[in-house]
N, CA, C, O and CB atoms as a CASP TS submission, in Angstrom:
PFRMAT TS
TARGET T0000
AUTHOR 0000-0000-0000
METHOD Language model
MODEL 1
PARENT N/A
ATOM      1  N   MET     1     -17.385  30.814 -20.423  1.00  0.00           N
ATOM      2  CA  MET     1     -17.965  29.430 -20.345  1.00  0.00           C
ATOM      3  C   MET     1     -16.911  28.421 -20.765  1.00  0.00           C
ATOM      4  O   MET     1     -16.264  28.572 -21.802  1.00  0.00           O
ATOM      5  CB  MET     1     -19.250  29.283 -21.264  1.00  0.00           C
ATOM      6  N   LYS     2     -16.754  27.418 -19.967  1.00  0.00           N
ATOM      7  CA  LYS     2     -15.854  26.342 -20.235  1.00  0.00           C
ATOM      8  C   LYS     2     -16.193  25.568 -21.456  1.00  0.00           C
ATOM      9  O   LYS     2     -17.381  25.359 -21.701  1.00  0.00           O
ATOM     10  CB  LYS     2     -15.805  25.457 -19.108  1.00  0.00           C
ATOM     11  N   GLN     3     -15.247  25.113 -22.262  1.00  0.00           N
ATOM     12  CA  GLN     3     -15.407  24.296 -23.381  1.00  0.00           C
ATOM     13  C   GLN     3     -14.565  23.061 -23.222  1.00  0.00           C
ATOM     14  O   GLN     3     -13.485  23.096 -22.634  1.00  0.00           O
ATOM     15  CB  GLN     3     -15.072  25.035 -24.620  1.00  0.00           C
ATOM     16  N   PHE     4     -15.082  21.944 -23.763  1.00  0.00           N
ATOM     17  CA  PHE     4     -14.340  20.701 -23.533  1.00  0.00           C
ATOM     18  C   PHE     4     -14.248  20.039 -24.910  1.00  0.00           C
ATOM     19  O   PHE     4     -15.066  20.242 -25.808  1.00  0.00           O
ATOM     20  CB  PHE     4     -15.055  19.745 -22.437  1.00  0.00           C
ATOM     21  N   GLU     5     -13.169  19.217 -25.006  1.00  0.00           N
ATOM     22  CA  GLU     5     -13.028  18.310 -26.140  1.00  0.00           C
ATOM     23  C   GLU     5     -13.163  16.870 -25.603  1.00  0.00           C
ATOM     24  O   GLU     5     -12.945  16.597 -24.423  1.00  0.00           O
ATOM     25  CB  GLU     5     -11.641  18.530 -26.885  1.00  0.00           C
ATOM     26  N   TYR     6     -13.518  16.000 -26.493  1.00  0.00           N
ATOM     27  CA  TYR     6     -13.796  14.582 -26.024  1.00  0.00           C
ATOM     28  C   TYR     6     -12.988  13.640 -26.917  1.00  0.00           C
ATOM     29  O   TYR     6     -12.674  13.947 -28.067  1.00  0.00           O
ATOM     30  CB  TYR     6     -15.387  14.209 -26.094  1.00  0.00           C
ATOM     31  N   LYS     7     -12.655  12.440 -26.318  1.00  0.00           N
ATOM     32  CA  LYS     7     -11.898  11.409 -26.943  1.00  0.00           C
ATOM     33  C   LYS     7     -12.407  10.016 -26.524  1.00  0.00           C
ATOM     34  O   LYS     7     -12.670   9.750 -25.352  1.00  0.00           O
ATOM     35  CB  LYS     7     -10.435  11.575 -26.604  1.00  0.00           C
ATOM     36  N   THR     8     -12.525   9.193 -27.479  1.00  0.00           N
ATOM     37  CA  THR     8     -12.888   7.798 -27.288  1.00  0.00           C
ATOM     38  C   THR     8     -11.778   6.873 -27.571  1.00  0.00           C
ATOM     39  O   THR     8     -11.171   6.975 -28.637  1.00  0.00           O
ATOM     40  CB  THR     8     -14.026   7.443 -28.125  1.00  0.00           C
ATOM     41  N   THR     9     -11.463   5.971 -26.697  1.00  0.00           N
ATOM     42  CA  THR     9     -10.377   4.994 -26.993  1.00  0.00           C
ATOM     43  C   THR     9     -10.830   3.611 -26.654  1.00  0.00           C
ATOM     44  O   THR     9     -11.508   3.382 -25.652  1.00  0.00           O
ATOM     45  CB  THR     9      -9.084   5.323 -26.213  1.00  0.00           C
ATOM     46  N   GLU    10     -10.439   2.670 -27.519  1.00  0.00           N
ATOM     47  CA  GLU    10     -10.738   1.233 -27.212  1.00  0.00           C
ATOM     48  C   GLU    10      -9.574   0.569 -26.598  1.00  0.00           C
ATOM     49  O   GLU    10      -8.441   0.699 -27.059  1.00  0.00           O
ATOM     50  CB  GLU    10     -11.141   0.462 -28.459  1.00  0.00           C
ATOM     51  N   PHE    11      -9.869  -0.199 -25.480  1.00  0.00           N
ATOM     52  CA  PHE    11      -8.823  -0.934 -24.841  1.00  0.00           C
ATOM     53  C   PHE    11      -9.186  -2.373 -25.020  1.00  0.00           C
ATOM     54  O   PHE    11     -10.292  -2.758 -24.640  1.00  0.00           O
ATOM     55  CB  PHE    11      -8.646  -0.548 -23.348  1.00  0.00           C
ATOM     56  N   GLU    12      -8.334  -3.194 -25.571  1.00  0.00           N
ATOM     57  CA  GLU    12      -8.496  -4.626 -25.813  1.00  0.00           C
ATOM     58  C   GLU    12      -7.545  -5.465 -25.179  1.00  0.00           C
ATOM     59  O   GLU    12      -6.369  -5.434 -25.544  1.00  0.00           O
ATOM     60  CB  GLU    12      -8.455  -4.911 -27.165  1.00  0.00           C
ATOM     61  N   PRO    13      -7.968  -6.285 -24.179  1.00  0.00           N
ATOM     62  CA  PRO    13      -7.073  -7.266 -23.491  1.00  0.00           C
ATOM     63  C   PRO    13      -6.417  -8.119 -24.580  1.00  0.00           C
ATOM     64  O   PRO    13      -7.109  -8.500 -25.524  1.00  0.00           O
ATOM     65  CB  PRO    13      -7.885  -8.193 -22.442  1.00  0.00           C
ATOM     66  N   ARG    14      -5.174  -8.426 -24.505  1.00  0.00           N
ATOM     67  CA  ARG    14      -4.494  -9.233 -25.416  1.00  0.00           C
ATOM     68  C   ARG    14      -3.906 -10.573 -24.852  1.00  0.00           C
ATOM     69  O   ARG    14      -3.782 -10.745 -23.639  1.00  0.00           O
ATOM     70  CB  ARG    14      -3.448  -8.430 -25.985  1.00  0.00           C
ATOM     71  N   GLY    15      -3.580 -11.429 -25.696  1.00  0.00           N
ATOM     72  CA  GLY    15      -2.890 -12.685 -25.267  1.00  0.00           C
ATOM     73  C   GLY    15      -3.628 -13.457 -24.183  1.00  0.00           C
ATOM     74  O   GLY    15      -4.819 -13.733 -24.327  1.00  0.00           O
ATOM     75  N   LYS    16      -2.955 -13.803 -23.122  1.00  0.00           N
ATOM     76  CA  LYS    16      -3.546 -14.680 -22.202  1.00  0.00           C
ATOM     77  C   LYS    16      -4.692 -14.120 -21.445  1.00  0.00           C
ATOM     78  O   LYS    16      -5.445 -14.861 -20.813  1.00  0.00           O
ATOM     79  CB  LYS    16      -2.575 -15.126 -21.311  1.00  0.00           C
ATOM     80  N   TRP    17      -4.847 -12.825 -21.490  1.00  0.00           N
ATOM     81  CA  TRP    17      -6.000 -12.170 -20.755  1.00  0.00           C
ATOM     82  C   TRP    17      -7.316 -12.454 -21.432  1.00  0.00           C
ATOM     83  O   TRP    17      -8.352 -12.354 -20.775  1.00  0.00           O
ATOM     84  CB  TRP    17      -5.806 -10.626 -20.664  1.00  0.00           C
ATOM     85  N   LEU    18      -7.343 -12.798 -22.693  1.00  0.00           N
ATOM     86  CA  LEU    18      -8.516 -13.291 -23.363  1.00  0.00           C
ATOM     87  C   LEU    18      -9.068 -14.576 -22.946  1.00  0.00           C
ATOM     88  O   LEU    18     -10.225 -14.912 -23.199  1.00  0.00           O
ATOM     89  CB  LEU    18      -8.263 -13.376 -24.691  1.00  0.00           C
ATOM     90  N   LYS    19      -8.182 -15.333 -22.267  1.00  0.00           N
ATOM     91  CA  LYS    19      -8.540 -16.681 -21.877  1.00  0.00           C
ATOM     92  C   LYS    19      -8.946 -16.852 -20.475  1.00  0.00           C
ATOM     93  O   LYS    19      -9.345 -17.951 -20.090  1.00  0.00           O
ATOM     94  CB  LYS    19      -7.463 -17.554 -22.131  1.00  0.00           C
ATOM     95  N   ILE    20      -8.870 -15.826 -19.672  1.00  0.00           N
ATOM     96  CA  ILE    20      -9.258 -15.927 -18.242  1.00  0.00           C
ATOM     97  C   ILE    20     -10.331 -14.833 -17.893  1.00  0.00           C
ATOM     98  O   ILE    20     -10.471 -13.844 -18.612  1.00  0.00           O
ATOM     99  CB  ILE    20      -7.967 -15.762 -17.308  1.00  0.00           C
ATOM    100  N   ILE    21     -11.041 -15.036 -16.824  1.00  0.00           N
ATOM    101  CA  ILE    21     -12.084 -14.127 -16.539  1.00  0.00           C
ATOM    102  C   ILE    21     -11.644 -12.787 -16.127  1.00  0.00           C
ATOM    103  O   ILE    21     -12.262 -11.788 -16.496  1.00  0.00           O
ATOM    104  CB  ILE    21     -12.910 -14.660 -15.553  1.00  0.00           C
ATOM    105  N   ARG    22     -10.608 -12.722 -15.382  1.00  0.00           N
ATOM    106  CA  ARG    22     -10.178 -11.351 -14.911  1.00  0.00           C
ATOM    107  C   ARG    22      -9.122 -10.743 -15.793  1.00  0.00           C
ATOM    108  O   ARG    22      -8.098 -11.336 -16.130  1.00  0.00           O
ATOM    109  CB  ARG    22      -9.633 -11.412 -13.475  1.00  0.00           C
ATOM    110  N   MET    23      -9.456  -9.479 -16.153  1.00  0.00           N
ATOM    111  CA  MET    23      -8.512  -8.795 -17.039  1.00  0.00           C
ATOM    112  C   MET    23      -7.307  -8.231 -16.271  1.00  0.00           C
ATOM    113  O   MET    23      -7.397  -7.962 -15.073  1.00  0.00           O
ATOM    114  CB  MET    23      -9.225  -7.666 -17.788  1.00  0.00           C
ATOM    115  N   GLU    24      -6.228  -8.063 -16.948  1.00  0.00           N
ATOM    116  CA  GLU    24      -5.042  -7.598 -16.193  1.00  0.00           C
ATOM    117  C   GLU    24      -5.244  -6.071 -16.046  1.00  0.00           C
ATOM    118  O   GLU    24      -5.326  -5.343 -17.035  1.00  0.00           O
ATOM    119  CB  GLU    24      -3.626  -7.970 -16.953  1.00  0.00           C
ATOM    120  N   THR    25      -5.316  -5.649 -14.875  1.00  0.00           N
ATOM    121  CA  THR    25      -5.628  -4.235 -14.572  1.00  0.00           C
ATOM    122  C   THR    25      -4.465  -3.346 -14.764  1.00  0.00           C
ATOM    123  O   THR    25      -4.686  -2.177 -15.081  1.00  0.00           O
ATOM    124  CB  THR    25      -6.118  -4.084 -13.175  1.00  0.00           C
ATOM    125  N   SER    26      -3.243  -3.764 -14.608  1.00  0.00           N
ATOM    126  CA  SER    26      -2.055  -2.899 -14.796  1.00  0.00           C
ATOM    127  C   SER    26      -1.953  -2.334 -16.171  1.00  0.00           C
ATOM    128  O   SER    26      -1.523  -1.201 -16.384  1.00  0.00           O
ATOM    129  CB  SER    26      -0.804  -3.654 -14.498  1.00  0.00           C
ATOM    130  N   GLU    27      -2.389  -3.213 -17.170  1.00  0.00           N
ATOM    131  CA  GLU    27      -2.319  -2.708 -18.499  1.00  0.00           C
ATOM    132  C   GLU    27      -3.338  -1.558 -18.794  1.00  0.00           C
ATOM    133  O   GLU    27      -3.076  -0.637 -19.566  1.00  0.00           O
ATOM    134  CB  GLU    27      -2.532  -3.843 -19.441  1.00  0.00           C
ATOM    135  N   LEU    28      -4.476  -1.678 -18.145  1.00  0.00           N
ATOM    136  CA  LEU    28      -5.588  -0.585 -18.219  1.00  0.00           C
ATOM    137  C   LEU    28      -5.054   0.624 -17.408  1.00  0.00           C
ATOM    138  O   LEU    28      -5.130   1.763 -17.867  1.00  0.00           O
ATOM    139  CB  LEU    28      -7.077  -1.121 -17.575  1.00  0.00           C
ATOM    140  N   GLU    29      -4.555   0.380 -16.291  1.00  0.00           N
ATOM    141  CA  GLU    29      -4.020   1.527 -15.457  1.00  0.00           C
ATOM    142  C   GLU    29      -2.902   2.273 -16.301  1.00  0.00           C
ATOM    143  O   GLU    29      -2.882   3.503 -16.253  1.00  0.00           O
ATOM    144  CB  GLU    29      -3.394   0.968 -14.012  1.00  0.00           C
ATOM    145  N   ASP    30      -2.062   1.661 -16.996  1.00  0.00           N
ATOM    146  CA  ASP    30      -1.070   2.292 -17.811  1.00  0.00           C
ATOM    147  C   ASP    30      -1.707   3.224 -18.809  1.00  0.00           C
ATOM    148  O   ASP    30      -1.273   4.359 -19.004  1.00  0.00           O
ATOM    149  CB  ASP    30      -0.236   1.268 -18.506  1.00  0.00           C
ATOM    150  N   LYS    31      -2.745   2.719 -19.436  1.00  0.00           N
ATOM    151  CA  LYS    31      -3.551   3.471 -20.493  1.00  0.00           C
ATOM    152  C   LYS    31      -4.124   4.711 -19.813  1.00  0.00           C
ATOM    153  O   LYS    31      -4.018   5.824 -20.331  1.00  0.00           O
ATOM    154  CB  LYS    31      -4.762   2.556 -21.128  1.00  0.00           C
ATOM    155  N   LEU    32      -4.738   4.500 -18.633  1.00  0.00           N
ATOM    156  CA  LEU    32      -5.396   5.687 -17.944  1.00  0.00           C
ATOM    157  C   LEU    32      -4.362   6.724 -17.530  1.00  0.00           C
ATOM    158  O   LEU    32      -4.581   7.924 -17.693  1.00  0.00           O
ATOM    159  CB  LEU    32      -6.199   5.227 -16.664  1.00  0.00           C
ATOM    160  N   ASN    33      -3.211   6.252 -16.982  1.00  0.00           N
ATOM    161  CA  ASN    33      -2.160   7.217 -16.585  1.00  0.00           C
ATOM    162  C   ASN    33      -1.548   7.914 -17.759  1.00  0.00           C
ATOM    163  O   ASN    33      -1.122   9.062 -17.634  1.00  0.00           O
ATOM    164  CB  ASN    33      -1.072   6.528 -15.808  1.00  0.00           C
ATOM    165  N   GLU    34      -1.487   7.262 -18.907  1.00  0.00           N
ATOM    166  CA  GLU    34      -0.982   7.907 -20.082  1.00  0.00           C
ATOM    167  C   GLU    34      -1.870   9.070 -20.522  1.00  0.00           C
ATOM    168  O   GLU    34      -1.406  10.164 -20.844  1.00  0.00           O
ATOM    169  CB  GLU    34      -0.848   6.907 -21.188  1.00  0.00           C
ATOM    170  N   MET    35      -3.190   8.772 -20.517  1.00  0.00           N
ATOM    171  CA  MET    35      -4.152   9.820 -20.856  1.00  0.00           C
ATOM    172  C   MET    35      -4.168  10.957 -19.867  1.00  0.00           C
ATOM    173  O   MET    35      -4.242  12.126 -20.247  1.00  0.00           O
ATOM    174  CB  MET    35      -5.518   9.244 -20.957  1.00  0.00           C
ATOM    175  N   GLY    36      -4.098  10.607 -18.571  1.00  0.00           N
ATOM    176  CA  GLY    36      -4.017  11.617 -17.590  1.00  0.00           C
ATOM    177  C   GLY    36      -2.893  12.561 -17.674  1.00  0.00           C
ATOM    178  O   GLY    36      -3.042  13.728 -17.312  1.00  0.00           O
ATOM    179  N   LYS    37      -1.764  12.115 -18.136  1.00  0.00           N
ATOM    180  CA  LYS    37      -0.567  12.997 -18.320  1.00  0.00           C
ATOM    181  C   LYS    37      -0.891  14.098 -19.324  1.00  0.00           C
ATOM    182  O   LYS    37      -0.337  15.196 -19.273  1.00  0.00           O
ATOM    183  CB  LYS    37       0.686  12.168 -18.815  1.00  0.00           C
ATOM    184  N   ASP    38      -1.807  13.770 -20.242  1.00  0.00           N
ATOM    185  CA  ASP    38      -2.212  14.823 -21.250  1.00  0.00           C
ATOM    186  C   ASP    38      -3.430  15.553 -20.816  1.00  0.00           C
ATOM    187  O   ASP    38      -4.037  16.246 -21.633  1.00  0.00           O
ATOM    188  CB  ASP    38      -2.478  14.207 -22.634  1.00  0.00           C
ATOM    189  N   ALA    39      -3.834  15.445 -19.574  1.00  0.00           N
ATOM    190  CA  ALA    39      -4.981  16.240 -19.061  1.00  0.00           C
ATOM    191  C   ALA    39      -6.272  15.622 -19.404  1.00  0.00           C
ATOM    192  O   ALA    39      -7.303  16.247 -19.155  1.00  0.00           O
ATOM    193  CB  ALA    39      -4.961  17.641 -19.595  1.00  0.00           C
ATOM    194  N   TRP    40      -6.322  14.446 -19.955  1.00  0.00           N
ATOM    195  CA  TRP    40      -7.608  13.743 -20.232  1.00  0.00           C
ATOM    196  C   TRP    40      -8.174  13.161 -18.884  1.00  0.00           C
ATOM    197  O   TRP    40      -7.463  12.585 -18.061  1.00  0.00           O
ATOM    198  CB  TRP    40      -7.386  12.557 -21.322  1.00  0.00           C
ATOM    199  N   GLU    41      -9.495  13.365 -18.746  1.00  0.00           N
ATOM    200  CA  GLU    41     -10.212  12.894 -17.501  1.00  0.00           C
ATOM    201  C   GLU    41     -11.213  11.747 -18.026  1.00  0.00           C
ATOM    202  O   GLU    41     -12.016  11.946 -18.937  1.00  0.00           O
ATOM    203  CB  GLU    41     -11.054  14.191 -16.715  1.00  0.00           C
ATOM    204  N   LEU    42     -11.076  10.566 -17.369  1.00  0.00           N
ATOM    205  CA  LEU    42     -12.034   9.542 -17.734  1.00  0.00           C
ATOM    206  C   LEU    42     -13.361   9.874 -17.196  1.00  0.00           C
ATOM    207  O   LEU    42     -13.508  10.126 -16.000  1.00  0.00           O
ATOM    208  CB  LEU    42     -11.609   8.198 -17.255  1.00  0.00           C
ATOM    209  N   ILE    43     -14.409   9.883 -18.103  1.00  0.00           N
ATOM    210  CA  ILE    43     -15.806  10.224 -17.670  1.00  0.00           C
ATOM    211  C   ILE    43     -16.716   9.041 -17.712  1.00  0.00           C
ATOM    212  O   ILE    43     -17.734   9.039 -17.020  1.00  0.00           O
ATOM    213  CB  ILE    43     -16.398  11.321 -18.544  1.00  0.00           C
ATOM    214  N   ASP    44     -16.398   8.001 -18.511  1.00  0.00           N
ATOM    215  CA  ASP    44     -17.267   6.839 -18.596  1.00  0.00           C
ATOM    216  C   ASP    44     -16.560   5.676 -19.262  1.00  0.00           C
ATOM    217  O   ASP    44     -15.531   5.865 -19.911  1.00  0.00           O
ATOM    218  CB  ASP    44     -18.536   7.180 -19.351  1.00  0.00           C
ATOM    219  N   SER    45     -17.086   4.501 -19.115  1.00  0.00           N
ATOM    220  CA  SER    45     -16.565   3.316 -19.770  1.00  0.00           C
ATOM    221  C   SER    45     -17.696   2.365 -20.073  1.00  0.00           C
ATOM    222  O   SER    45     -18.706   2.314 -19.370  1.00  0.00           O
ATOM    223  CB  SER    45     -15.504   2.634 -18.909  1.00  0.00           C
ATOM    224  N   ILE    46     -17.492   1.577 -21.188  1.00  0.00           N
ATOM    225  CA  ILE    46     -18.408   0.477 -21.504  1.00  0.00           C
ATOM    226  C   ILE    46     -17.589  -0.752 -21.678  1.00  0.00           C
ATOM    227  O   ILE    46     -16.598  -0.755 -22.408  1.00  0.00           O
ATOM    228  CB  ILE    46     -19.257   0.759 -22.770  1.00  0.00           C
ATOM    229  N   ASP    47     -18.015  -1.857 -20.976  1.00  0.00           N
ATOM    230  CA  ASP    47     -17.353  -3.164 -21.060  1.00  0.00           C
ATOM    231  C   ASP    47     -18.122  -4.057 -21.958  1.00  0.00           C
ATOM    232  O   ASP    47     -19.306  -4.285 -21.710  1.00  0.00           O
ATOM    233  CB  ASP    47     -17.202  -3.809 -19.691  1.00  0.00           C
ATOM    234  N   TYR    48     -17.504  -4.598 -23.028  1.00  0.00           N
ATOM    235  CA  TYR    48     -18.127  -5.513 -23.909  1.00  0.00           C
ATOM    236  C   TYR    48     -17.631  -6.932 -23.483  1.00  0.00           C
ATOM    237  O   TYR    48     -16.440  -7.241 -23.532  1.00  0.00           O
ATOM    238  CB  TYR    48     -17.793  -5.165 -25.418  1.00  0.00           C
ATOM    239  N   ALA    49     -18.600  -7.761 -23.068  1.00  0.00           N
ATOM    240  CA  ALA    49     -18.251  -9.042 -22.649  1.00  0.00           C
ATOM    241  C   ALA    49     -19.058 -10.127 -23.358  1.00  0.00           C
ATOM    242  O   ALA    49     -20.251  -9.953 -23.607  1.00  0.00           O
ATOM    243  CB  ALA    49     -18.412  -9.130 -21.205  1.00  0.00           C
ATOM    244  N   VAL    50     -18.408 -11.251 -23.686  1.00  0.00           N
ATOM    245  CA  VAL    50     -19.056 -12.392 -24.326  1.00  0.00           C
ATOM    246  C   VAL    50     -18.924 -13.568 -23.450  1.00  0.00           C
ATOM    247  O   VAL    50     -17.808 -13.988 -23.145  1.00  0.00           O
ATOM    248  CB  VAL    50     -18.474 -12.686 -25.696  1.00  0.00           C
ATOM    249  N   GLU    51     -20.017 -14.123 -23.027  1.00  0.00           N
ATOM    250  CA  GLU    51     -20.002 -15.328 -22.131  1.00  0.00           C
ATOM    251  C   GLU    51     -19.104 -15.122 -20.948  1.00  0.00           C
ATOM    252  O   GLU    51     -18.370 -16.027 -20.550  1.00  0.00           O
ATOM    253  CB  GLU    51     -19.540 -16.583 -22.895  1.00  0.00           C
ATOM    254  N   GLY    52     -19.157 -13.864 -20.344  1.00  0.00           N
ATOM    255  CA  GLY    52     -18.453 -13.562 -19.089  1.00  0.00           C
ATOM    256  C   GLY    52     -16.952 -13.110 -19.299  1.00  0.00           C
ATOM    257  O   GLY    52     -16.260 -12.807 -18.328  1.00  0.00           O
ATOM    258  N   PHE    53     -16.494 -13.076 -20.527  1.00  0.00           N
ATOM    259  CA  PHE    53     -15.095 -12.754 -20.794  1.00  0.00           C
ATOM    260  C   PHE    53     -15.082 -11.331 -21.462  1.00  0.00           C
ATOM    261  O   PHE    53     -15.768 -11.083 -22.454  1.00  0.00           O
ATOM    262  CB  PHE    53     -14.403 -13.883 -21.741  1.00  0.00           C
ATOM    263  N   THR    54     -14.299 -10.461 -20.889  1.00  0.00           N
ATOM    264  CA  THR    54     -14.178  -9.063 -21.483  1.00  0.00           C
ATOM    265  C   THR    54     -13.434  -9.154 -22.728  1.00  0.00           C
ATOM    266  O   THR    54     -12.300  -9.632 -22.765  1.00  0.00           O
ATOM    267  CB  THR    54     -13.466  -8.051 -20.535  1.00  0.00           C
ATOM    268  N   GLN    55     -14.085  -8.677 -23.818  1.00  0.00           N
ATOM    269  CA  GLN    55     -13.519  -8.581 -25.138  1.00  0.00           C
ATOM    270  C   GLN    55     -12.789  -7.231 -25.370  1.00  0.00           C
ATOM    271  O   GLN    55     -11.688  -7.156 -25.916  1.00  0.00           O
ATOM    272  CB  GLN    55     -14.618  -8.771 -26.167  1.00  0.00           C
ATOM    273  N   LYS    56     -13.497  -6.170 -24.907  1.00  0.00           N
ATOM    274  CA  LYS    56     -12.844  -4.841 -25.011  1.00  0.00           C
ATOM    275  C   LYS    56     -13.576  -3.804 -24.101  1.00  0.00           C
ATOM    276  O   LYS    56     -14.715  -3.996 -23.676  1.00  0.00           O
ATOM    277  CB  LYS    56     -12.845  -4.345 -26.522  1.00  0.00           C
ATOM    278  N   VAL    57     -12.904  -2.799 -23.861  1.00  0.00           N
ATOM    279  CA  VAL    57     -13.504  -1.741 -23.044  1.00  0.00           C
ATOM    280  C   VAL    57     -13.348  -0.437 -23.868  1.00  0.00           C
ATOM    281  O   VAL    57     -12.305  -0.120 -24.441  1.00  0.00           O
ATOM    282  CB  VAL    57     -12.798  -1.630 -21.582  1.00  0.00           C
ATOM    283  N   ILE    58     -14.507   0.294 -23.870  1.00  0.00           N
ATOM    284  CA  ILE    58     -14.521   1.602 -24.590  1.00  0.00           C
ATOM    285  C   ILE    58     -14.335   2.642 -23.395  1.00  0.00           C
ATOM    286  O   ILE    58     -15.080   2.591 -22.417  1.00  0.00           O
ATOM    287  CB  ILE    58     -15.976   1.851 -25.496  1.00  0.00           C
ATOM    288  N   LEU    59     -13.372   3.537 -23.502  1.00  0.00           N
ATOM    289  CA  LEU    59     -13.113   4.524 -22.558  1.00  0.00           C
ATOM    290  C   LEU    59     -13.462   5.942 -23.155  1.00  0.00           C
ATOM    291  O   LEU    59     -13.097   6.276 -24.282  1.00  0.00           O
ATOM    292  CB  LEU    59     -11.654   4.420 -22.113  1.00  0.00           C
ATOM    293  N   PHE    60     -14.138   6.683 -22.382  1.00  0.00           N
ATOM    294  CA  PHE    60     -14.578   7.979 -22.735  1.00  0.00           C
ATOM    295  C   PHE    60     -13.833   9.074 -21.907  1.00  0.00           C
ATOM    296  O   PHE    60     -13.941   9.095 -20.681  1.00  0.00           O
ATOM    297  CB  PHE    60     -16.081   8.065 -22.540  1.00  0.00           C
ATOM    298  N   PHE    61     -13.064   9.999 -22.599  1.00  0.00           N
ATOM    299  CA  PHE    61     -12.400  10.985 -21.852  1.00  0.00           C
ATOM    300  C   PHE    61     -12.831  12.414 -22.252  1.00  0.00           C
ATOM    301  O   PHE    61     -13.385  12.613 -23.334  1.00  0.00           O
ATOM    302  CB  PHE    61     -10.937  10.806 -22.011  1.00  0.00           C
ATOM    303  N   LYS    62     -12.580  13.384 -21.395  1.00  0.00           N
ATOM    304  CA  LYS    62     -12.771  14.792 -21.768  1.00  0.00           C
ATOM    305  C   LYS    62     -11.674  15.630 -21.118  1.00  0.00           C
ATOM    306  O   LYS    62     -11.125  15.262 -20.079  1.00  0.00           O
ATOM    307  CB  LYS    62     -14.189  15.305 -21.338  1.00  0.00           C
ATOM    308  N   ARG    63     -11.366  16.757 -21.744  1.00  0.00           N
ATOM    309  CA  ARG    63     -10.489  17.688 -21.104  1.00  0.00           C
ATOM    310  C   ARG    63     -10.856  19.130 -21.636  1.00  0.00           C
ATOM    311  O   ARG    63     -11.408  19.335 -22.717  1.00  0.00           O
ATOM    312  CB  ARG    63      -8.966  17.303 -21.388  1.00  0.00           C
ATOM    313  N   GLU    64     -10.502  20.034 -20.794  1.00  0.00           N
ATOM    314  CA  GLU    64     -10.862  21.475 -21.109  1.00  0.00           C
ATOM    315  C   GLU    64      -9.986  22.011 -22.286  1.00  0.00           C
ATOM    316  O   GLU    64      -8.777  21.791 -22.358  1.00  0.00           O
ATOM    317  CB  GLU    64     -10.650  22.412 -19.804  1.00  0.00           C
ATOM    318  N   LYS    65     -10.701  22.737 -23.209  1.00  0.00           N
ATOM    319  CA  LYS    65      -9.897  23.331 -24.329  1.00  0.00           C
ATOM    320  C   LYS    65      -9.090  24.433 -23.922  1.00  0.00           C
ATOM    321  O   LYS    65      -8.379  25.014 -24.742  1.00  0.00           O
ATOM    322  CB  LYS    65     -10.737  23.790 -25.422  1.00  0.00           C
TER
END
């Protein structure tokens, strides 16, 4: 039977990205690629927004043990 381990990571847009509606996706892609290199698979995410502005994104990963 397969077994998995799980990891939760917070991604918070910084600097100028807090002041505009659209978050810089390349920063998020870098984080996802970094996790993927260690065999982590993104399984879900939660976006926390206030008045239409993304404050942070919670990323949920899993990988086989």
